[in-house]
C-alpha positions in Angstrom: -47.5 -19.1 -7.2 -47.9 -15.9 -9.4 -49.1 -16.3 -12.9 -50.6 -14.4 -15.5 -52.3 -15.9 -18.7 -51.2 -16.9 -22.2 -53.7 -17.1 -24.7 -53.4 -18.3 -28.3 -53.3 -15.7 -31.0 -56.5 -15.2 -32.6 -55.9 -14.2 -36.5 -59.6 -13.4 -37.1 -60.5 -10.0 -35.4 -63.9 -9.2 -37.1 -66.2 -10.7 -34.4 -68.4 -8.2 -32.8 -68.6 -7.6 -29.0 -72.1 -9.2 -29.0 -70.3 -12.5 -29.6 -67.8 -12.0 -26.7 -69.2 -15.4 -25.1 -68.1 -17.3 -28.2 -64.7 -15.6 -28.2 -64.0 -16.6 -24.6 -65.5 -20.1 -25.1 -63.2 -20.7 -28.2 -60.1 -19.4 -26.2 -60.5 -22.0 -23.4 -59.3 -25.1 -25.3 -55.8 -23.5 -26.0 -55.0 -21.6 -23.1 -51.8 -21.5 -21.2 -50.4 -19.3 -18.4 -47.2 -17.3 -17.5 -45.9 -15.9 -14.5 -46.4 -12.3 -13.3 -45.5 -10.7 -10.9 -33.6 1.7 -6.2 -32.9 5.1 -5.0 -32.8 8.8 -4.3 -34.0 12.3 -5.1 -37.5 13.0 -4.0 -37.6 16.4 -5.8 -39.5 15.6 -8.9 -41.6 17.8 -11.4 -44.6 15.8 -12.7 -45.9 16.7 -16.1 -49.6 17.4 -16.6 -51.6 14.2 -17.0 -55.1 14.2 -18.4 -57.4 14.2 -15.4 -60.7 12.2 -16.1 -61.5 11.6 -12.3 -63.7 14.5 -11.0 -65.3 15.4 -14.3 -68.6 17.0 -13.6 -72.0 16.6 -15.3 -71.3 12.9 -16.2 -73.9 11.1 -18.0 -76.2 8.8 -16.2 -76.7 5.0 -16.9 -80.2 3.9 -17.5 -80.1 0.5 -16.0 -77.9 -1.2 -13.5 -75.0 -3.3 -14.5 -74.3 -6.9 -14.0 -71.5 -6.8 -11.5 -69.7 -10.0 -10.5 -69.9 -11.6 -7.0 -66.3 -11.5 -6.5 -63.7 -8.7 -5.9 -64.6 -5.3 -7.6 -65.4 -3.9 -11.1 -65.9 -0.7 -12.7 -67.2 0.9 -16.1 -66.5 4.1 -17.6 -65.7 6.0 -20.8 -62.6 7.9 -22.2 -64.4 10.9 -22.0 -65.8 10.7 -18.5 -63.8 8.2 -16.5 -65.6 5.9 -14.2 -69.5 6.0 -14.5 -70.5 3.0 -12.3 -68.9 0.6 -9.7 -69.7 -2.6 -8.1 -69.6 -2.8 -4.1 -66.5 -2.3 -2.2 -64.9 -0.5 -5.3 -63.4 2.2 -3.1 -61.1 -0.4 -1.2 -57.6 -0.3 -2.5 -56.4 -4.0 -3.4 -53.2 -5.3 -5.2 -53.5 -5.0 -9.0 -50.5 -7.0 -10.2 -49.4 -6.3 -13.8 -52.3 -3.8 -14.5 -49.7 -1.4 -12.6 -47.7 -1.5 -16.0 -50.5 1.0 -17.3 -49.1 3.4 -14.8 -45.5 2.7 -15.3 -45.9 3.3 -19.1 -47.7 6.7 -18.6 -44.8 7.7 -16.2 -42.0 6.6 -18.5 -43.5 8.4 -21.6 -43.9 11.5 -19.4 -40.0 11.3 -18.6 -38.9 9.9 -21.9 -41.6 10.9 -24.6 -42.2 9.1 -27.9 -44.3 9.8 -30.7 -45.6 7.4 -33.2 -43.0 6.0 -35.4 -40.3 6.6 -33.2 -38.1 3.9 -31.4 -36.5 6.2 -28.8 -33.0 6.1 -27.3 -31.1 2.8 -26.9 -31.1 1.2 -23.4 -27.9 -0.5 -22.4 -28.4 -3.7 -20.6 -26.1 -4.0 -17.6 -25.2 -6.6 -14.9 -27.9 -5.1 -12.8 -30.6 -5.9 -15.5 -29.5 -9.4 -15.7 -30.0 -9.6 -11.9 -33.3 -8.4 -12.3 -34.0 -11.1 -14.7 -32.6 -13.6 -12.3 -34.7 -12.3 -9.4 -38.0 -12.6 -11.3 -37.1 -15.9 -12.7 -36.3 -17.3 -9.2 -39.8 -15.8 -8.1 -41.7 -17.3 -11.0 -42.3 -14.0 -12.5 -42.9 -13.2 -16.2 -39.4 -12.5 -17.6 -37.6 -11.5 -21.0 -34.1 -12.8 -21.3 -31.4 -10.1 -21.4 -27.7 -10.1 -21.6 -25.4 -7.4 -20.5 -24.1 -5.4 -23.0 -27.3 -5.5 -25.2 -28.9 -2.3 -26.6 -32.4 -2.1 -26.9 -34.6 0.8 -28.0 -37.1 2.4 -25.7 -40.1 1.4 -27.9 -39.1 -2.4 -27.9 -38.7 -2.4 -24.2 -42.1 -0.9 -23.8 -43.4 -3.7 -26.2 -41.8 -6.3 -23.9 -43.5 -4.5 -20.8 -47.0 -4.2 -22.3 -47.3 -7.1 -24.6 -45.7 -10.0 -22.7 -45.9 -8.3 -19.4 -42.0 -8.7 -18.8 -41.4 -7.9 -15.0 -37.7 -7.5 -15.4 -37.8 -5.2 -18.5 -40.4 -3.0 -17.0 -38.0 -2.5 -13.8 -35.2 -1.7 -16.3 -37.1 0.9 -18.1 -38.3 2.5 -14.8 -34.7 2.6 -13.4 -33.4 3.7 -16.9 -35.9 6.7 -16.9 -35.8 7.7 -13.5 -32.5 6.5 -12.2 -33.7 4.4 -9.7 -36.8 2.6 -8.3 -37.2 4.7 -5.3 -37.1 7.8 -7.6 -39.8 6.1 -10.1 -42.1 5.2 -7.1 -42.0 8.8 -5.9 -42.8 10.1 -9.4 -45.6 7.6 -10.2 -47.2 8.6 -6.9 -47.0 12.0 -7.3 -48.4 11.5 -11.0 -51.5 9.5 -9.8 -52.1 12.1 -7.0 -52.1 14.6 -9.6 -54.6 12.7 -11.6 -57.1 12.9 -8.4 -56.6 9.1 -7.6 -56.2 9.1 -3.7 -56.9 5.2 -3.4 -53.8 4.3 -5.8 -50.3 3.5 -4.3 -47.4 2.6 -6.2 -44.7 0.7 -4.6 -43.0 -1.0 -7.8 -43.1 -0.8 -11.4 -44.2 -4.2 -12.3 -46.9 -4.6 -10.0 -45.4 -7.9 -8.7 -45.5 -6.3 -5.1 -48.9 -6.5 -3.3 -48.2 -3.1 -1.9 -49.0 -1.7 -5.4 -52.6 -1.2 -5.1 -55.8 0.7 -6.7 -59.4 0.5 -7.1 -61.4 -0.8 -9.9 -62.8 2.8 -10.1 -59.3 4.3 -10.2 -58.3 1.8 -12.8 -61.0 3.2 -15.3 -59.2 6.6 -15.0 -55.8 5.3 -15.2 -56.8 3.3 -18.4 -58.4 6.5 -20.0 -55.2 8.2 -19.8 -53.2 5.3 -20.9 -55.5 4.9 -24.1 -55.1 8.5 -24.8 -51.4 8.1 -25.5 -51.0 6.8 -29.3 -48.0 4.9 -28.8 -49.4 2.9 -25.9 -52.6 2.1 -27.8 -50.4 1.1 -30.8 -48.3 -1.3 -28.6 -51.3 -3.0 -27.0 -53.4 -3.6 -30.1 -50.4 -4.6 -32.2 -49.5 -8.2 -33.5 -46.7 -10.4 -32.0 -43.2 -8.7 -32.8 -39.8 -10.2 -33.4 -38.0 -7.3 -31.3 -34.5 -6.6 -32.1 -32.4 -7.6 -29.0 -35.4 -9.5 -27.3 -36.4 -11.9 -29.8 -40.2 -13.1 -30.2 -42.6 -11.0 -27.9 -46.1 -12.4 -27.9 -49.0 -10.0 -27.3 -51.5 -11.9 -24.9 -53.7 -8.9 -24.5 -54.4 -8.7 -28.3 -55.5 -12.2 -28.5 -58.8 -10.9 -27.3 -59.2 -8.2 -29.9 -62.2 -8.0 -32.3 -63.5 -5.3 -34.3 -65.2 -3.7 -31.3 -63.3 -4.6 -28.2 -59.6 -4.7 -27.2 -57.6 -6.4 -24.2 -55.7 -3.6 -22.6 -54.0 -5.5 -19.9 -54.2 -8.6 -17.6 -52.6 -9.3 -14.3 -52.2 -12.2 -11.9 -50.4 -12.6 -8.3 -51.6 -14.7 -5.5 -52.7 -11.4 -3.8 -54.4 -9.9 -6.6 -55.9 -12.9 -8.1 -56.9 -12.6 -11.9 -57.4 -9.1 -13.0 -58.3 -7.7 -16.6 -59.0 -4.4 -18.3 -60.7 -4.3 -21.6 -61.9 -1.4 -23.9 -64.6 -1.1 -26.4 -64.2 0.7 -29.7 -66.5 3.2 -31.6 -64.5 2.9 -35.1 -60.8 3.3 -34.3 -61.6 5.2 -31.2 -61.6 4.1 -27.7 -65.2 4.6 -26.2 -65.5 2.8 -22.9 -63.6 0.8 -20.3 -64.1 -2.0 -17.8 -61.9 -3.3 -15.1 -62.4 -6.5 -13.3 -60.2 -7.2 -10.0 -60.1 -10.3 -8.0 -61.5 -12.9 -10.3 -60.6 -16.7 -9.6 -59.9 -17.7 -13.0 -58.9 -15.7 -16.3 -61.8 -16.7 -18.4 -64.2 -15.5 -16.0 -62.5 -12.2 -15.6 -62.6 -11.8 -19.3 -66.2 -12.8 -19.7 -67.4 -10.3 -17.0 -65.2 -7.6 -18.4 -66.7 -7.9 -21.8 -70.3 -8.3 -20.4 -69.9 -5.1 -18.4 -68.5 -3.3 -21.6 -71.6 -4.4 -23.5 -74.3 -3.9 -20.7 -72.6 -0.5 -19.8 -72.8 0.8 -23.3 -76.3 -0.1 -23.9 -77.1 1.5 -20.6 -75.5 4.5 -21.4 -77.0 4.9 -24.8 -80.6 4.7 -23.1 -79.5 7.0 -20.2 -79.3 10.7 -19.9 -77.0 13.5 -19.0 -76.7 13.8 -15.0 -74.8 12.9 -12.1 -72.4 9.9 -12.1 -73.7 6.5 -10.7 -71.6 4.8 -8.2 -72.4 1.4 -6.5 -75.4 1.0 -8.5 -76.8 -2.5 -9.4 -77.1 -5.9 -8.1 -74.6 -8.5 -7.8 -74.6 -10.8 -10.8 -75.9 -14.4 -9.9 -74.0 -16.0 -12.6 
């Protein structure tokens, strides 16, 4: 069974990061879950992508971070990328719907959108209906579409990133690139250009266990993702009534407070529970944490937020110097 999570919406977003344990506990009672989860032209020109992997003179953290015992995790900043990682963070593993943060960046390179733009309309075809049915049968997260519908690019990206719709993600990738194979080729070239050697894209939705990365490299991916104003706007937005798609719930923003945002969640049997969160300095993204391979989503959320808090404290008390990797003991909690 392949599930992500559904969280009840929180209207009060003024809690501070120091209260993250209270946020997680309050969400537990009302929590629901939802299911997560072609063809030519290898000649592709990849647009320039901000590279945060390989930045020199990264700051040094003052103290080790409380890494979870399971899976892998990483902490970094929007400016420097990954600054600290847990054990085995260089081993590529399935990332489930966290892959959509890669897909979104590739789509915007091919079909740019500025803030306030809806972009061109995508005409839903019988093939798109088939994608819906394919993921529905596989228990994947889906959005109902009908042949003949016309959906703006921005609205489709809301469905992809807010409610993690697998079929709309595939529709977007095929619309932008002409086929899934062409998308895969482009996306792999894009992450290679970012310097990410342990990330492999085998599909757009992340439903495939062959789409893999590491917590360290997903920090770099997320830094690039959050530098895109349209993408940041979508993931921090409220639920939306999307023309042509109906109600779209933002499951990531259920975690948003004044100082922290939920970026993306993912779950498949192979990936288990994955979560990306980021802390804010005013309106600007400051730091990022990625947790992969948790047994349950509340654990992934709690650990991600704890890593953010402790990482920020350690960074503030640290000094300029070389990057810290594989530093710190495994958390006993």
